[in-house]
N, C-alpha and C positions, 0 to 999 in steps of 0.2 A: 930252443926253437930258432929257426932261421928268421932274421928280422924281416925279410921280404914276405915270407909266409905269414908271420905274426901280423904284419901290417895289413895284408890281404884279409886275414880272418877278422881283424878289427874293423876294417872298412865294411866287410860283408855284414857283420853284426849291426853296425850303425845304419848302413844303407844297402841292404841286400840287393835292391834292384839294379845297382851300378855294376855288379859282377854277374848277376844272373837274372836279367830283366825278363826272360821268357817265363820264369817261375812266378813272377809277380805282375801278371798282366791285369786281369780284371776278375772280380769275383761276382757271385750272384747276389752279393749284398751291396749292389751299386747305390742304393738309396743312402747308404752311409756316407757316400762321397759328397753329399750336398751339405753336410753339417758344419764343416769348418776347413781350416787350412791344412790340418794334418789329421789323418784318420788311420785307424787300424782296421783292416778289412779282414774278416775272419769267416771262413765257412769250412766245409769238409775238405776242400782242396788246397786253399791258399791262405797264407797269413802274410800280409804286407803292411809295412808302415812307412809312410813317406809323405812328402808334401803333396797336397791335393793336385797341384799343377803337374807333377810327375805322373800321378795315377791317371789324370785326364789325358796326358800325352800318350801314355800307353794304350788307352782306349782308341785314340785316333790312329795309332800305328796299326791296329787291327783293321782299320777302315781305309788304310792308305794305298789301296790298289784298286784300279777300275774293275777288275774281275770280281773282287770281293764285294764291292759296292753293287755290282750287277746281281750277284748271287743273293745278297741281302734284299735287293729290290724284288727279285722273283719270290723270295720267301715271304716278303711283306704282302704280296698279292694273294697268297693262298696259305691256309693253315699248315700245310705240309707238302713238300715236293720231293719226289724221288730223285736219286742220283742220275738215273737214266734221263729224266726230264731236264735236270740241270745241265747234263752233258749236251743234250739237244739244243737247249736255249743259249748256252755259252759257246758252243762249237769248239770246246777245248778237248785236248787229249785227257783221258781218264786220270793219268798221273798228275797232270797240272791242276785239274779240278780238285783232286784229292789233297794236294798240298795247300791250296787256298782254303778248302774246308777245314783242314787241320788247324790253320792259323785262326780261322773264325771260332772254332771250338776252344782253342787255347785262350782266346780273349773272352770266352764265355758269351759270344754273340749268337751262336747257334747251338742247337742240340740235335743229336741224331738218334734214330730208333730203327732197329732192324725188324722188318716184317717179312717173314719167309726168307727168300734169297735177296731181297732188295733192302737198301738203306734209304731212309727218308730223313729229311732235314726240316727243321722249323726254327723260327726265331726263338732265342732263349728268353727274351724279354720283349713285351709289346713296345717298350720305349725305343727300341731299335728302329721300328717303322716310323715312329714319331720323329726321331732324329733325322732320318732320311727325308721326311716331308719338310722339316724345318730347313734342312740344308738346301733342298730344292727351292723353297720359297725365298731363302736368302740369296741364292744365286740368281733367281728371277729378278729380285729387287736390285741387285748389283747391276745386272744387265740393263734394266730400265733406267737406272741412274746414269750409267755410262752412255746410253743412247741419248738421254736428255742433255748431258754435258757436251756430247759431240754435236748435237743439233744447235745448242747455244753457241758453241765455238764456230760452227760453220755460218750461223746467222750473223755473228759479229764480224766475220771476215768481210773485207771490202769486195765489191764485184771484180775489181782488177786482180786481187789476190786469188779469188776462187777460179777465175778464168785461167790464170797461170798454173794452178794446181791441176786443173782438169785438162790442160793442154790446149785450150781455146784462147784466142786473142781477138 
C-alpha cells in the first residue's frame, strides 16, 4: 500500500473528523457531550469520537452564518415553519435558503417534514432556542459592559481632552 494512503487511512481511523468533518458534525445524542473531555457520539446516522472541544467547534460551525441564525430564530418562534414562509422572512433565493437548511440539517439543528407539496422545518432540539437566548443575553451583557467602560473612560478624560476630541476649544 502507498505510504501516503496508508497514513491517510491511519489518520482517519484515529481522527476521522480531520479528513471528513462534514460526516462528524453533531448527533441527536447531544447530551452525551456534557459528560467529559472525550465522547463517542452514536446514533442511527453518525459515529464520531473526538475531543469535546472539537465536537463543540463543529456545532458552532453550523451556527456560523447570519442567515442560519435568522432561520433558527424564526423556528424558535413557532413550532413549525414552511419553506415558503422562511423564503419570505429571509428574502433569499430558494437555492440559497436550501443550502443553509441543508447545513442546519447536517448539523442536526433542524428537522424537516413534508406535508403535501410543502416542506416544513422545526428545531431538532429545544436547546437550540435556549442557546440562541443565552447568546442574546451574553451579547446584551457585553454591550452594557462596553457602554459602562466607555462612560468611565469619557468621565475620566479631562475637559480639555474631551473638547479636543469633539472639535471644540
